[in-house]
C-alpha positions as semicolon CSV with decimal commas, in nm:
position;residue;x (nm);y (nm);z (nm)
1;M;-1,356;0,842;-0,359
2;A;-1,477;0,492;-0,446
3;T;-1,250;0,191;-0,491
4;K;-1,335;-0,145;-0,646
5;K;-1,209;-0,495;-0,570
6;L;-1,274;-0,823;-0,745
7;R;-1,338;-1,078;-0,467
8;M;-1,308;-1,447;-0,552
9;T;-1,383;-1,726;-0,307
10;L;-1,271;-2,080;-0,382
11;G;-1,373;-2,397;-0,201
12;L;-1,079;-2,601;-0,076
13;E;-1,034;-2,972;-0,021
14;G;-1,170;-3,047;0,325
15;G;-1,452;-2,793;0,301
16;K;-1,275;-2,469;0,394
17;A;-1,273;-2,156;0,178
18;F;-0,994;-1,942;0,035
19;M;-1,059;-1,581;-0,063
20;M;-0,847;-1,367;-0,292
21;S;-0,901;-1,017;-0,420
22;L;-0,765;-0,797;-0,695
23;A;-0,779;-0,419;-0,690
24;D;-0,937;-0,217;-0,971
25;P;-1,091;-0,483;-1,197
26;K;-1,160;-0,363;-1,548
27;D;-1,501;-0,218;-1,625
28;G;-1,730;-0,466;-1,796
29;L;-1,559;-0,773;-1,650
30;T;-1,796;-1,071;-1,671
31;K;-1,853;-1,367;-1,445
32;A;-1,774;-1,596;-1,739
33;E;-1,428;-1,439;-1,785
34;V;-1,341;-1,475;-1,417
35;T;-1,484;-1,828;-1,403
36;T;-1,264;-1,935;-1,695
37;C;-0,952;-1,801;-1,523
38;L;-1,038;-1,953;-1,187
39;Q;-1,114;-2,290;-1,344
40;N;-0,763;-2,284;-1,499
41;V;-0,619;-2,214;-1,153
42;I;-0,814;-2,510;-1,012
43;D;-0,727;-2,746;-1,299
44;K;-0,355;-2,664;-1,284
45;K;-0,341;-2,663;-0,903
46;A;-0,175;-2,322;-0,930
47;I;-0,267;-2,217;-0,575
48;V;-0,235;-2,406;-0,249
49;S;-0,351;-2,294;0,094
50;G;-0,155;-2,485;0,354
51;T;-0,182;-2,834;0,209
52;A;-0,526;-2,792;0,046
53;Y;-0,592;-2,717;-0,319
54;P;-0,899;-2,533;-0,449
55;V;-1,166;-2,766;-0,589
56;S;-1,457;-2,530;-0,662
57;I;-1,562;-2,171;-0,723
58;K;-1,787;-2,048;-0,442
59;E;-1,838;-1,679;-0,519
60;I;-1,728;-1,405;-0,756
61;A;-1,817;-1,047;-0,670
62;V;-1,708;-0,690;-0,732
63;Q;-1,699;-0,490;-0,411
64;T;-1,721;-0,112;-0,426
65;V;-1,614;0,088;-0,121
66;E;-1,674;0,459;-0,082
67;T;-1,422;0,641;0,139
68;Q;-1,494;0,983;0,283
69;V;-1,219;1,169;0,463
70;L;-1,353;1,361;0,759
71;A;-1,260;1,726;0,776
């Protein structure tokens, strides 16, 4: 069985990175759609990690993992 995750990495003030993921992104999701949402998060300072706010989008990727249960 394969599972998918949307992985989003944001650059923080001070140069560190912050990664978030969402399970089961919709099929056909585009980079432009995710970029628009993440830019809103950055502009509104909707997320903070410690005392640092995101200032840039570093990476957007869909990760697919195949799991096989051993018999």
